[in-house]
N, C-alpha and C positions, 0 to 999 in steps of 0.2 A: 504493499500500499502506500502511495505518494506523500510522503509529508508536507505541507504547506504554511507558508510563515503566516501570523499574525496579520492583520491589517495593519497594524501601525509599524510591522519590520520595515525597517529600511532594503535596499535592493540588493543591498553584499549579505543578507542574512537570509533571503530567499533564494541566490545563487547557490551560496555554498555549500549545500548537503549535496548536492550530484557530485562533486569533485574527489571528495574522500570515497564513493562509490565507486567511483570508475578506479581510482587508485586502489584500493582494497580488493578488486577483483583480479587486477593486474596481479598484485602480491601474491593474493590466495590461490588462482590457478594459472596464470600464466608465465609467472618468473619458473617454479616448479616445471611445468611443463617444459620452457624452454630449453632447462639443466638438463633434462631426460635427452632432448633431442640434438642438445649439444653431444652428448656424451656418444650416442648411436653417431654422429653426423661424421664425426674426427675420424674413426678409425676409416668408416666407409669412403671419406674424401680421400683419404692418401691410394685407400685400395685403387678408386679407380684412376688415380694420377697414376699408378704404376700400371694397369694394365693396359692406360691411353698411352705408355711410351712417353707420358710428358713427365715433369719435373715434380717430382713429388710436393715442394709447396704450391706449387698450381693447383692441387685441388684446393688447399686449405682456402687459398685467396680467392675461389671462385667459392668457394662454402661462405665467404664472409662477404662476398659482396652479395650473393644470394641471399641471402638472411637479413641481411641491413638493408640494402638498394631496392630489392625486390620485394620485401616483406614490408615496406614503406610506399613504395608505388603499384604494388601489386591489387590486381582487384579481386583476389581470394582471399580473405582474409586471416582462412586459417592454414593456407599451402603452407610448406616449408620447399622452398629452389635453394639447388647448390647442383654439382655437379654429380650426373647422373649416369647409370652403368649403362645404358639404352644409346650413348653416343660413344660410348671408348673405343668401337669397331672403328668407326668413322674417323675418328680423330689420331687412332693409331697409325688409320692407313696416311692422314694429311701429315703425320711428325714425319714418317718415314718418305715419305717423298717430297715435302720442302723443307724439314726443320721446324723447330718449334717459333723459330720469330715469326715465321708466314703463317705458321695456323695461328698463332694471335691475333695476327692481320683480317684472316677470313673469319674469327669468330667477332670480331667487333663488326666485320658488311654485315655478315650474319645477323646480329641485331640490329643494323639497321633497318635491313630488307625487313627482320620484325615487326618494329615499329610502324613501319609504313602502311604492313600491313596489319595493324591494330590501327591506325590511322583509318584506314581504306572499309573497317568495320564490314568485315568478312572473317574476323576470327572463329565463326561458329562454321563456314564452309571447310576448316580444317576438319571437322568432326564428321564429315560424310564420310573419311576414307573409313572402308569396313573395319569396325571391332574385332575379324580375325584374322586382318591382316596385320594389327596394328603387336594381338598377342603374337601372332607368329615372328614376327619382327623380333619382339622381344626373346621370343626363346632361341630363335636364331645367336640375338647376340650373345645371349647367356651359353647356349652351346661353345660357342667362339671364344667367351673369355674360359669355359674351364679348359678348356680343350688347350691351349695358350699356358694357364695358371698352373695346372697340374705338371708343368716341366719344371717350373719354378720350384713346386713342392715338392720336387723328386730332387731337388739341388743341382737341374742342371739349369738351360736353357731355350727357350722356346723359338721356334718355326716361325719362317714369316707368314703362314697361312694355315687356315684351321684343317685342311685337306692335309699336309705333311703333318700338323700337330698331331693330328692322328693317326698318321701312319708311325712316326715315330716313336708313339707311346710306350712299346714292347722296347727298346733302346733305350727310352730314360730308365724305365722301371729297371733295367736290367744292373744298370751303372747307378742307381741311385743311392742317393747320399743319409745316411740314416738318421745324423743329427737335422736335418730340412727337414725328412719325413717323421720325425719324432714329433717337431716343432707344429708340421701344417696339418699334423693328424691330430693332434692336440685341439686345436683350432675347429676343425672338420668335426671332432665329435661330442666337442662345448655346441655347436652352435645346431646342432641337431639333438641335445639331450637335455640343453638348458628350457629352451621351450618348455618341454615337457613335464618341468617338475611343477609347472603351474595344475594341474590337477589333482598335487597334492597338499593336506592342509597346514598349516600353520605358520614355521619359521620359511618352509621351503618355497611356499608360494610367496611369501612376501620377496625374499631373494629376487626371483623373477622377473621383478620389476626393473632389475637391473637391466641393460640392453644386452642381449647374447652375444654381440661383435665384441661389442667393451670389454665383456667377461673373456670373452676366449682370446683375442690378440694378448692382454695384460697377461693373462694364465699362461701363454702361452710364450711369450717373454721372462716371466720369472723361472719358468722353469728352463729355459735357455741361458738365463745371467746365473743360476743357484749352482745346474751341473757343469755351468762353462763350456756348452757345446759350441764347436765349431759351425759357426753360419753365420752366414753372411749379412751385415745390418743395415738400415736406414744410413746413408750418412750425405749428412745436409750442408751445405755452403755456409747457412747464417740461417737469421729467424728471418720472419713473414718480410721484416719491412728492406733487410737488405735483400730478398730474394726477389721482387719486383724486375720485372723486364719490360720491354717496349715494343710493338710488332713493326715486320718491316715487311715492305712490298717485295713482291717478285721481280725479276729482270726479266719470266716469260714466264712460260704454260701457263698462259692466260685463260685457255681456256679449261685448265684443270682448275684452278685456282677461283675460277666462277662458278664453275660443278660445285667444289669445296665449298664453295659460300653458302649455295640456295638449299646444298643436302643437309648443312647444321640448319639452317635456319628453318626448313620443313621441318625435320626430325624434331629437334626442339618444340617446335610450335605444337605440335599437333601432340607430342608428349605431356607437355604441359595443359593442355586445354583439355585432353581427355585424362589427367590428371589431379582435376579442377573439377570436372565432373564425377567422378569418383567421390574425391571429399567433399562439395553438396549434399552426394546419398549419407555423409558419416551423421551427419548434424544440423540442427534446425533452424540457424540463425542464419545468417547474410548471406543471400547466395552471390555467386560471382558475377565481375562485369567481365566477359573473356574481352572482349575489346579491351580494356585496362592491362587486362592482365597480360595480355601478349605483346601491348606498349612495356609494361615494365618487366619482361622477361628481356627483351629487346633492350633495354637500358642497361639491362645487366649484364648482359654479353659484350653489349660493345665497351663496359667497365673492365667487367673483365678481364678483357681480350688486350685493354689497353697498359694493364698493369701485369698484365703477365699470366692468367688465370685458365682456366678448363672454361670452356662451355657449360651456361646453366640452365636446368628446366626446372619445371615444377616437379618436384620428386615422391613418388605416392609411400614410399618407406617412409622417409618423413611426416610428410602431408599425415599420413595415418597416425602414426606415433603420436603427432601433436596434437590431435583431435582424443585421440584413447587415453591420453595421458590429461586429458580436458581444459585444454588451452581455447579461450572464450577469446581471444582477440589476436589483431595482428603483432601484438606486441613479443609475442612469442617467438615469432618467426626471427622478428627484429632482433628480440636477445639472446637467440642462440647464436644468430654472426659475433655480437657483440661478443661473447665468452671465446668463439670460436678465434677471434681475434687478439684477447687479453692471451689468451691460452699460446696463439702461435707466436706474439710476439716474448711471452717473458718465459716461458714452459718448453723451448722447444728443443731443448736435449734430451727431454723424455723420449722422445719421438723416436732420438739415433739409438736407441735399448731397443726399438723394436726392429727382430728378423723379418729379412724380405719372406719368407717361409712362412710364419705370421699374415701379413699380408695376402700370400697365394693362397692359404687354404681359406680364408677369410673372401675373396673373389671367388673361387672354386664353390663354395656354397650361395655366393651370390647367384651366380651363372647359373648353376642347378637351379635356384627357387624363380628364377626366371620361366622355367618350364614349367609350367600349369598345368598339373592333371585335369582341373577345372574348365581349363580352355581347350583341353584336346576336348573331354565330353561334350561341353557346349557344340564346337565345329565339329564333331560327330553327328550330335542329334540335331543340331540343326541344316547337313547335308553340305558345311563348308569345309570340311575335313579335306578337301584335296586342298584348297585353297591354302590350308593351316601348312600341309605337307609342303607345298610348291616353295612355297614360301622361303618355309624352314633352310630346307636343302639350298633354296639359291640363295640367302642370305649366307651360311655357311660355306658354302661349294662355290661361290663366286663371290660377292661383298656385300654389302650392305642397298646400297643405290638400286642394283639390278634385281637383287630377291625382290623387295620390296615392290617391283616397278613389276616383276613376272606376275607374283599375287593379285598386283588391283587389277592387272591386265586379264588374268583367269578367273576372279570375284566378277569383271564385268561380265566377260562372257556369259558364267551361270546367273548372273540377274537377267541379262539379256534372254534366253534360253527358258529361262521360267516364266518371263514376262511372256513372252509369244508362243510358249508348249503349252495347249491345252489338254485335258483328260478328256480322253471321249470312248464310250466304251457300250456294250450292247448286251441285254441279256433279257432270257425270255422268262417271264413271271410263272406263278403257279397258276394263275387262270389261261396261260397259251398264248396271252398277248405279249407284244415286246418291249422295252422299255430301253433308248436309248437316253444316256446323260453324258453331258458335255458339263466341263469345269474349267475356268483362269480365263483365257482368252482367245477367242476365235477371230483369228486373221486370216488372209491369205495363205500364209503360211501354212495354217494346220488344215486346208482342205486334203491335200494327199494322207491326211490321216482321219479327217472328215470322210469322205469319200469310202476307204477302207472299207472303215466300221460300218457304214452305213449299205454296204454291198452284202454284209453279213445277212443284213434282217434278210426273211423269207418272201416273197411274196405272197401277196393278199392277206396275208394279219394287220390286226390290230396293232398299231405303234403311236407310244406316247418319249414325243420327243422333249424332253428338260432340258432347257438353257441355264444351267445354273451359272453363266456368266457374266465378267465386267465389261467387256468389249468386243463388238461383233461388228464386223466394217460389211460392206456390201459383196464385197466377192463372195462371203458366204451365206449373206441374206440371197444370193442367185444361186447358189448352188444348193441352198436346204430348197426351195421354192422348185427349182428345178425337179428334186429326189423326191419330193413332196407329190407332185403332179406326175410324175413317173409310177409310185409307188400307188398311188389311189386311181392311174388306171388300168393297173394290172388288179382291181378286186380289193386293194386292200383300205384302212383309212388310218388319219395320222393325227393326231392333236399334240399342239406345240402349246410347253407348260412353260411360260418364262418365270421362274423363279429367281433368275439373277438380276442383275443392276442394267443391262446393256438388254434393245426389245430388237424384234425384227422390222416393225415400223420405224423405229428410228434409223437404223441402218437404210430405210429406201426413198428418206426423208431428205439426209442431210450429211455431210460428213462424221464418221464415226466418234463417239467420245466415248473415255472412258469412265464408266462409273467406279462405285464406292467398291474397293478390293474387296470387301466383305461377301459373298456368295451363302444363298441362303442352306441353312444347317439347320439341325434340331438344335441347335446351341447357340446360334444367330438370335440377335432381340429383334424386335417389329421394325423398328426403323430399318435395318440394314436390308432387306427382301421388301416390305410391303409398301412398292414405289407405286404401283399400278393399281393395285386392291384387281385383278383381275375376280375374283370369286366373291367378292365382297358383294353383301344385297345393297341391289341401289337402293330401293325405299329405307333403309336402317337409318338408324338417327349415324352422324359423323364420327361418334365420342364412339361410339361401336363399331362402327367397320373393322378397325384393329384387332378387335375381339375376335369379330365372325368369320377376318378374313384367314385367321390364325387357326380356326376355329377348320374351315374349309382346308386347309392345307392340313393340316393332322388328321384328318378323313382321308386325305388322298396321300396320304405318304408314309404315315405310322400306325393306324388304326387297324388297318393286317394285320400287322407285325405284333403288336401291344396284344390283339385279344386273345391271343392261347395264354398268353401268363395271366390275364384279367379271369379266366372261367374258373381256373382253381382258386380264386377269390371270392367268389360270391357270398357266397353266407358267412364269412370271418375273415378277419385278418389276422398275421400270427408276425407282426414287426421284429428285425433281430436288435433293434436299437432306437433308444428315445433320443432325436437330435434337436437339442434347443438350440434355436439362434436368433440374430436379430430382425426386425422387419424390414431389415432394407432389401430395395427391390435387386441388387444388383449381388446376394446370398443366392447361388442355388443348389440347396442341401444333394439334393439325385444327382446334379452335373457333377459336385465336386468329391461326390464319394461313389460315382457311376452306380448307381441304385437305381431301382427300378417301383413299380407298384409293389406295395405291402411291405417294401424293407423299413422302410423308415415310419418313426412315432413322431412326423413333427411338432415341437411346439415354438412360437415365433413369438416374442416380445420386442420394444425398444431397448436395443445395448446390450440384448441374452442376459438377462439379471433374473435370479433366484432370489428373490424377498426373503425376508426370516420367514419362518414358519408361524403362519396366521397374519402375515400380513397380505397376501392376497391367494385369494381362494383360487382364482384361473390357474396358473400355476400350481398350486398345490397341489389340486383334482388333478389335472395332466400328467403329473411326476408318481402319484396315488395309481392312476388306472393304466397307466403306461408299466408300470414297474409289479404293482401286486394283481391286475388284470390279467393283463398283458402278456407280463412275463418275459418280459427287453433282457437280454443278455448284458446290453452294454447302454450307458449313458453318457454321450458327447455335448459337451458345450461348444457353440462357434463362435469366435468373434472374426471382426472383421478390418480390413484396412479405411481411413477413411470413415469411422462409425461417427455419424451424427452425434449420436446418445454423448460419446467420450468427449468429444470436441464442447459438448454444453458443459460437461459434469465439470472439465477443466475451466471452463469462462465460468461457470457458479451454478449451480441449478437456479438458483435463484431469480437469476437474468431469462429464465423460459419465456416465452410470449403465453403460458396459457397456463393454469394452475395445475390441470391433472397432471402435466410434462412433468412440472417443478414436482410435483407430491411422488410421481414414477420416478425419475432420476435423483431420487433423495435415498434409493436401494442400492445408488453407485458412490454414494461417501464413502463406504469401509475399503472400495476399491483405491479409492481418490488419495485416501489414508498410505493405504500400502501401500501404492507407486512414491509419493514425497517422501516416503520412511526408506527409499532405497530397496524397494521388496528387488530380491534375483533378478526374478523375470523382466522385469523393467530393465536391469542394466544389462541380460544377454541382448535385450529386443534393441539396447542403446548402441552396443556391438557390433551387432546385424545391420544400423544404417537405416533404423525406423525412424520416423519422426515419434516428436513427444505424447500426441494422439494416438499414433499405433502401440505405443511403447505400452499407454495406460490403457488400453482395449486388450493385452495380451496379458498385464496384468491383471484388469477383472476376468478375463476367462479362469486365472488360476483362483485369484478368489473368490470366486462361482463352484470351482472346484472343492476349495475347502468348505464352502457350504454345505456344498450336497452329502459332503463325508458326514456331516452332525443332521442330516436331517432326519426325520424318524424312520422314514418309507428306505429313501434309498441308502439314507446309512446302514441302516442293518443289513438289506440285501449287500454290500458291500462287503460288510464283516463277516457276512455267514461265506461271504464268496461265490453268491449266486449272480454278483452283478458287477461289471468293470467300468470305471470312472475314468474319462480324459477329456481334453481339449484342444481343438483345431481351431487354427488363424487362416484364415483366406484373404491374401494379400491380392487385391483387387487387381491394381499395375502389370504386375508379372501375372496371374491366373495362377499363384502356384500356392499350396497349403501346406502350414507346418503343424506340427503338434505338439501343444501347450501341456506343461505338465504343473504343478506347486510349484515346483523348485526349477526347471531346467525346460527349454525349447531346443525340441528337435526338426530340422533341416529334411522336410521330407521330400524323396525324387521322385514322380511316377512313372510308369514305363510308358515310352509310349503306345501310341494305338498303332494297331496293324494294320497295314496301307495295302489297297485293292490293287491287284495286276490291271492293269491297261489292254486295250485290245490288243 
């Protein structure tokens, strides 16, 4: 609650309370967060410099500039910038080709290009690059880094290309230097084990708040010093101030120089913007201004390159750490740069104790972690695995730019194929008629496929042609009309059912236009397919046409297939699950559980609430009847994202427009109190990137589960082992379902639906 001054207070008294609030927030949240990010950034910055073939201090210079300058100017308040693993391969090639001074000049000009891109307000256009290509690019970079640094970990030297590094691994293993292997192995082992200690309670869980990278490098360095291991260590010419250098322009090779500038600018821009998008999903505060963020990254690269630093980008590892440890403003990113500056000037002798093998072990793990199994699964599920694989191979075997261009070209080809490729199939129904179904886009490119399928339909039969398409051009219109004429001349009948957003009439009247990409299905809402209302009763009220058209569609498409299931339920019901969910029209119990008639005994109310016994007879009666009379084996409480009831509870039930709504929302006060008290489910929801209202919705499900365990009917059945209680959460934007317990969230991964084989 905001405190206001008394009427006789002076102006300074009225404005003074806001200052301590902001300073207090920085001291409480941003300062501790900045220290954690600082500890993460130092070893990573040095390791990236080593992998890039640049002076080690160049990594720390870039970290300082990225933290302070990009932090002050940036459009993403919680994003942290600095040297990134995603540019190591490109920078290493530039250093090898031009030397460090010219590479710095490339960084400066790349920053200028980024500023121009930001000023032109096309920052969001960079996000048009397919995410699968970006993920594959990072995976290819990760593999390249790991292949390069594994030789350093073994005490040898890396080769000039990823392929040569791969082929020479047996030789490096045979000639491995055991002190380097020990030091690097300690780093790898701790990077794997350290995060897993968080699952334990007590001291072990608390110590894991210290970054794994810092623990691994410090431990390996300590072992190398204590046992006097003969390993090569970092040798620095001086502190950060003494290491400043200036860019040099090339004498020739201008084509390669310009290519380097564009490559650095584009990759740094895309990586920064994608990182900003990811950070936005992790918190509910101020959203990113992408144009401002791109200009800030450009300014950072110009400054970093001008004083001898690596190129910078928004870095997702540091940014995610920043959000997770509680940063509230850009002060955290700025302060982390200040801490690195102080460290690099005053305590640089500490860095010279670190063995190269320790940084090599760190980089091997960074490289491996860039290859994410989740990205591969998503690419496989979405049909983009070929794009992913080709991009990875291209980046590793050729170079980053060529690999990305090949991946982009393949992704564009696949998109064009999916856009113009129509599904056409013909099948005989149980009553002897034929059904021809078309889905997708019907253009002249689909005519060979369409005419082939139509030729398989026997002459003289009754045919229903279902056009579930979003595009239909004049060539298809003419071909279909001619086939219909010929089929009817042969004694057959043809009925055209236009269930998509493109029509035969529109194709004949003018240039073809693409309709909504959503075609009619049992899962699509009315607005996705009821554009023409062919079967609605013309004399019915307008308000009822959608319902009546839907009923007509049901009789035409689903009634015959569902009738056998309903025949066995004529006299009784035997549901398996009592399903308590919100009244929100976007929540579809049968759809998200793949259930049919007789499976769910559904109870719906605003906010999926279970009032305390005696406070609402409706829910009470439904629970008693469903458990005691129908004998359901489980009770499910299902919440959902974007819940209006939870938003109203957050803003205060007393602000509801209707007294009955206010009274009902009072049943959710216990959930709000649990959420504000730091309920474990709420914390887990925050870690998964859900907004405040959705976090409350998940906590609300957990609280309702606890209420059910104390319910006189449900609780008794649960205690006796006759009934299970669980929670679900339907995330509307992603159409995903999560399982909610009283103290945990489980991310479910439903199997793909089987695909129909086309004719």
